[in-house]
C-alpha positions as CSV (number, residue, x, y, z in Angstrom):
1,M,-0.1,-0.3,-0.1
2,K,1.5,3.3,-1.0
3,Y,1.2,6.6,1.1
4,F,1.0,10.3,-0.6
5,I,2.2,13.0,1.7
6,L,0.5,16.2,1.0
7,P,2.6,19.2,0.6
8,K,2.0,21.4,3.9
9,A,0.0,24.3,2.5
10,L,-2.2,21.9,1.2
11,T,-2.5,20.1,3.7
12,W,-3.5,23.3,5.9
13,T,-6.1,24.5,2.6
14,V,-8.0,20.5,3.2
15,A,-8.1,21.0,6.8
16,G,-9.5,24.8,7.0
17,A,-12.0,23.5,4.2
18,M,-13.1,20.3,7.0
19,L,-13.1,23.3,9.6
20,G,-15.0,25.3,7.7
21,A,-17.8,22.6,6.9
22,V,-18.0,21.8,10.9
23,S,-18.4,25.4,11.4
24,L,-21.3,25.9,8.7
25,V,-22.7,22.8,10.2
26,A,-22.6,24.1,13.6
27,V,-24.1,27.5,12.2
28,S,-26.9,25.9,10.5
29,N,-28.0,24.3,13.7
30,R,-27.9,27.7,16.0
31,A,-29.8,29.4,13.3
32,M,-32.4,26.5,13.6
33,A,-32.7,26.9,17.3
34,E,-32.9,30.4,16.8
35,E,-36.0,30.2,14.7
36,I,-38.3,28.7,17.4
37,T,-41.6,30.1,17.6
38,L,-44.7,30.3,19.6
39,N,-48.3,31.5,19.1
40,M,-49.6,32.7,22.4
41,I,-53.3,33.4,23.0
42,G,-54.9,34.9,26.3
43,S,-58.3,36.0,28.1
44,W,-57.8,39.3,28.3
45,A,-56.4,42.0,25.9
46,P,-52.8,43.8,27.5
47,G,-53.3,47.3,27.9
48,T,-56.5,47.1,29.2
49,S,-56.2,44.6,31.9
50,A,-52.6,44.8,34.3
51,D,-53.0,40.9,34.3
52,A,-52.3,40.9,30.9
53,D,-49.7,42.8,31.1
54,I,-48.0,40.2,33.1
55,A,-48.1,37.9,30.3
56,M,-46.2,40.4,27.7
57,R,-43.4,40.8,30.5
58,F,-43.5,36.8,30.2
59,I,-42.8,37.3,26.3
60,E,-40.2,39.9,26.9
61,E,-38.6,38.1,29.4
62,V,-38.7,34.4,27.5
63,S,-36.8,37.2,24.7
64,R,-34.1,38.0,26.8
65,I,-32.8,35.2,28.8
66,S,-32.9,32.9,25.3
67,G,-31.0,35.6,23.2
68,G,-33.7,36.3,21.1
69,E,-33.6,32.5,19.9
70,I,-37.4,32.0,21.6
71,T,-40.0,34.6,19.8
72,V,-43.4,34.3,21.6
73,N,-45.8,36.0,19.2
74,Y,-49.0,37.3,20.7
75,R,-51.7,36.8,18.5
76,G,-55.0,38.1,20.4
77,A,-57.6,37.9,23.0
78,A,-61.3,37.0,22.7
79,E,-61.6,38.6,19.2
80,V,-59.5,35.3,18.0
81,V,-61.1,32.6,20.3
82,P,-63.7,32.7,22.8
83,I,-62.0,33.1,26.4
84,F,-64.6,29.8,27.5
85,D,-63.2,27.8,24.5
86,Q,-59.4,28.9,24.7
87,P,-58.2,26.0,27.0
88,D,-59.6,23.6,23.8
89,A,-57.8,25.6,21.2
90,I,-54.1,25.0,23.5
91,V,-55.3,21.0,24.0
92,R,-55.5,20.6,20.1
93,G,-52.5,22.7,19.6
94,L,-53.9,25.8,17.1
95,F,-52.0,27.7,19.6
96,D,-48.8,27.3,21.5
97,V,-49.2,29.3,24.2
98,W,-51.8,31.0,27.0
99,Y,-52.7,32.9,30.0
100,G,-55.3,34.0,31.8
101,A,-57.6,33.7,35.5
102,P,-56.5,29.8,36.4
103,N,-60.2,28.7,36.9
104,Y,-60.9,28.8,33.5
105,W,-59.6,25.8,32.8
106,A,-62.0,24.5,35.5
107,G,-63.6,22.4,32.8
108,T,-60.7,20.7,31.6
109,V,-58.3,20.6,34.8
110,P,-60.5,20.9,37.7
111,A,-57.2,21.6,40.5
112,S,-56.0,24.5,37.5
113,Y,-57.1,27.5,40.1
114,V,-55.8,25.6,44.0
115,T,-52.9,27.9,44.1
116,E,-56.0,30.4,44.5
117,L,-55.8,29.1,48.0
118,S,-52.0,29.7,48.1
119,E,-51.1,32.6,50.5
120,F,-47.5,32.0,49.5
121,D,-46.0,35.2,48.1
122,V,-45.9,33.4,44.5
123,P,-48.9,31.5,45.1
124,D,-47.6,28.0,43.2
125,Q,-43.7,28.9,45.1
126,G,-42.2,28.6,41.8
127,P,-40.0,26.4,39.5
128,G,-38.3,23.8,41.7
129,S,-41.1,23.4,44.5
130,E,-43.0,20.7,45.8
131,L,-46.1,23.0,44.5
132,F,-45.2,24.3,41.4
133,A,-44.5,20.5,40.3
134,L,-48.1,19.3,41.6
135,M,-49.6,21.7,39.2
136,D,-47.1,20.5,36.5
137,K,-48.5,16.7,36.9
138,I,-51.8,18.1,37.6
139,F,-52.0,20.0,34.2
140,G,-50.0,17.2,32.2
141,R,-52.7,14.7,32.3
142,S,-54.5,16.8,30.2
143,G,-51.6,17.7,27.6
144,I,-50.5,21.0,29.2
145,K,-47.1,22.3,30.2
146,Y,-47.7,24.3,32.8
147,L,-45.8,27.0,33.3
148,G,-46.9,29.1,36.9
149,H,-49.4,31.5,38.7
150,Y,-49.1,35.3,38.8
151,S,-49.6,37.4,41.0
152,G,-49.2,40.1,43.5
153,D,-48.1,38.8,47.4
154,A,-50.1,37.3,49.9
155,E,-51.3,40.9,50.8
156,D,-51.9,42.3,47.7
157,G,-53.4,41.5,44.4
158,N,-56.5,39.5,45.8
159,H,-60.2,39.3,45.4
160,Y,-62.2,41.6,47.3
161,L,-66.2,42.3,47.7
162,I,-67.0,45.6,46.8
163,S,-70.5,46.5,48.1
164,Q,-73.3,48.9,48.3
165,E,-74.2,48.4,51.6
166,K,-71.8,48.7,55.2
167,I,-71.0,44.9,55.5
168,T,-68.4,44.4,58.5
169,K,-69.1,40.5,59.1
170,I,-69.6,37.7,56.7
171,S,-73.3,36.7,57.9
172,D,-74.2,40.9,56.4
173,L,-74.2,39.2,52.9
174,K,-77.4,36.4,53.9
175,G,-79.6,37.7,51.0
176,K,-77.5,39.8,49.1
177,Q,-77.1,39.8,45.7
178,I,-73.6,39.6,44.6
179,R,-71.9,39.7,40.8
180,V,-69.2,36.8,41.0
181,P,-66.8,35.0,38.3
182,P,-66.9,31.2,39.0
183,L,-63.9,31.6,41.5
184,T,-65.7,33.3,44.2
185,R,-69.3,31.6,43.9
186,D,-68.9,29.1,46.6
187,F,-68.0,32.1,48.7
188,V,-70.6,34.0,48.2
189,V,-73.6,30.8,48.6
190,A,-71.6,29.8,51.4
191,A,-72.0,33.1,53.2
192,G,-75.8,33.0,52.7
193,G,-76.1,35.5,49.4
194,E,-77.1,34.8,45.9
195,P,-74.6,34.8,43.7
196,V,-75.0,36.7,39.9
197,T,-73.3,35.9,36.8
198,L,-72.6,39.6,34.5
199,P,-70.0,40.1,32.1
200,P,-67.4,42.7,33.5
201,G,-69.3,45.6,31.5
202,D,-72.3,45.3,32.7
203,V,-71.7,45.8,36.2
204,Y,-71.5,49.7,36.4
205,V,-75.2,49.5,35.4
206,A,-75.9,47.0,37.6
207,L,-74.9,48.7,40.5
208,E,-76.3,51.9,39.2
209,R,-79.7,50.6,39.1
210,G,-79.4,48.6,41.9
211,T,-79.6,44.6,40.3
212,V,-76.9,44.1,42.3
213,S,-75.6,44.6,46.1
214,G,-71.9,44.5,45.3
215,F,-69.4,42.2,43.2
216,T,-66.1,40.5,44.0
217,W,-63.1,42.0,41.8
218,P,-59.3,42.3,42.2
219,Y,-59.2,45.7,42.4
220,F,-55.6,46.1,41.3
221,D,-57.1,45.2,38.1
222,S,-58.2,48.1,35.6
223,F,-60.9,49.1,38.7
224,T,-61.7,52.7,37.5
225,S,-60.5,52.0,33.8
226,F,-64.5,50.3,34.0
227,G,-65.5,53.5,36.1
228,W,-66.6,51.6,39.0
229,H,-65.5,53.7,41.6
230,E,-68.2,56.4,40.5
231,V,-71.1,53.9,41.5
232,S,-69.6,51.7,44.1
233,K,-69.4,52.7,48.1
234,Y,-67.8,50.0,50.2
235,L,-64.6,48.0,49.7
236,I,-64.5,45.3,52.0
237,N,-60.9,45.3,53.1
238,Q,-60.7,41.4,53.8
239,P,-58.9,39.3,50.8
240,I,-61.3,36.4,49.5
241,Y,-59.4,34.8,47.0
242,R,-55.7,35.0,45.4
243,N,-56.1,36.4,41.9
244,G,-53.7,36.7,38.5
245,I,-52.8,34.4,35.5
246,N,-51.6,31.3,34.8
247,I,-49.5,30.6,31.7
248,V,-49.6,26.9,29.9
249,M,-48.6,26.0,27.0
250,N,-49.3,22.7,24.5
251,Q,-47.0,19.7,26.4
252,D,-46.9,18.1,22.5
253,R,-45.0,21.3,21.4
254,W,-42.9,21.6,24.5
255,D,-41.7,18.3,23.8
256,S,-40.6,19.1,20.3
257,L,-38.3,22.0,21.9
258,P,-34.4,21.5,23.0
259,E,-33.5,21.1,26.2
260,K,-32.0,25.1,26.2
261,A,-35.3,26.1,25.5
262,H,-37.1,24.5,28.2
263,D,-34.4,25.7,30.7
264,D,-34.6,29.5,29.3
265,I,-38.4,29.6,29.9
266,M,-38.3,28.2,33.0
267,K,-36.1,31.0,34.2
268,A,-38.7,33.3,32.5
269,V,-41.6,31.9,34.2
270,E,-39.3,32.7,37.5
271,T,-38.5,36.1,36.7
272,T,-41.8,37.1,35.6
273,Q,-43.1,35.6,39.0
274,L,-41.1,37.6,41.0
275,W,-41.5,41.2,39.3
276,A,-45.2,40.4,39.0
277,L,-45.3,40.8,42.5
278,G,-44.0,44.5,42.6
279,W,-46.7,45.2,39.6
280,V,-49.1,44.5,41.3
281,A,-48.8,46.3,44.1
282,A,-48.2,49.4,42.4
283,H,-51.1,49.3,40.7
284,Q,-53.3,48.4,43.5
285,A,-51.1,51.4,45.1
286,T,-52.5,53.7,42.3
287,Q,-56.1,52.8,42.3
288,L,-57.2,52.9,45.7
289,P,-56.5,56.8,46.2
290,A,-58.9,57.2,42.8
291,M,-61.8,55.0,44.5
292,Q,-61.3,57.1,47.8
293,A,-61.1,60.1,46.4
294,A,-64.5,59.3,44.3
295,G,-66.3,58.9,48.1
296,M,-65.8,55.3,48.0
297,E,-65.4,53.9,51.8
298,V,-62.6,51.1,53.0
299,I,-64.3,49.1,55.5
300,E,-61.8,46.8,58.0
301,L,-63.2,44.1,59.9
302,S,-62.3,43.1,63.3
303,D,-59.8,40.6,64.1
304,E,-62.9,38.2,65.1
305,D,-64.7,39.0,61.6
306,A,-61.7,39.0,59.8
307,K,-60.8,34.9,61.0
308,E,-64.1,33.5,60.5
309,W,-64.1,35.4,57.0
310,R,-61.2,33.8,56.0
311,E,-62.3,30.7,57.6
312,K,-65.1,30.2,55.3
313,S,-64.1,32.0,52.3
314,R,-61.2,29.0,52.4
315,A,-63.8,26.1,53.4
316,A,-66.0,27.1,50.5
317,L,-63.4,26.4,47.8
318,W,-61.5,23.6,49.6
319,K,-65.1,21.5,49.8
320,R,-65.7,22.2,45.7
321,F,-62.2,20.6,45.2
322,E,-62.7,18.0,47.5
323,D,-65.4,17.2,45.0
324,T,-64.4,17.4,42.2
325,I,-60.6,16.7,41.9
326,D,-58.6,13.7,41.9
327,A,-58.5,12.7,46.1
328,E,-54.3,12.2,45.7
329,D,-54.5,15.8,44.2
330,Y,-56.7,17.0,46.7
331,K,-54.4,15.5,50.0
332,E,-51.3,16.9,48.2
333,A,-52.7,19.6,47.5
334,K,-53.9,20.5,51.2
335,R,-50.6,19.2,52.6
336,L,-48.7,22.0,50.2
337,I,-51.1,24.9,50.8
338,G,-52.9,24.3,54.2
339,D,-56.4,24.6,55.5
């Protein structure tokens, strides 16, 4: 067998060509990674809802942390897919990512909003916690990747009762007609009130005409934008349940992403959850003075009445979960969240 020795100059030429080919493959692979695009829909449009703006921050964080390799495109809210049809659109993979009220998934994932009972500053305690892992497991059974619950801290960004009558204890709600979202319905029933379902856009007229005696709402979120401070009389300054948004993703789409993308997205979850604490507090701090300037009065409950309010509200929602979710999930959630 004969061996041929290439001249030195030619040897470097061949070696350079080979390295160039390897570099081209590396560049090509990197370019493919940079082309990750995810399509997001949500319950409400950004700019009209401070909650929706949290999702927009998540988009920014994903881009920043990934170095621009992942783009999340916001495609719209109810004008694209009706709110209560959105979970099905995510399950079917018509869109990749979703944000909105945790309880909007109750029909598909009955335990989707159990973290609204949380009294931790970050409701699910963030990636790496037992509670976050439990929520991920619960959503995963329905083909959904859980990407966190975002809210203010335990003192801010809760659902509160706004009333046309002075309420100083939970028994004062007996017989009162209260507009509710699905989340606070069990609380009103447990208090002896009559829950009324109305879209937010109808609340102003209902209060003005006396159709309802009050409503529940996280007042940090656009309270004065709806003009409700003009026709509301009392804010009962006792939290009912947490508020905020969940962000979730189609599981198959998540599984299709490279590991680095998983890491980048989960880092964005963590940074956005921490950012949301200040965002909610700042909005709540601006809403309250405007509400009081319009003549609304803040009612503080006595320690005894606040204790009863908390116990009855929590018992009502825990009973809902006991009746509707997997027994092991219920047991684990109660262990992690507490009575």
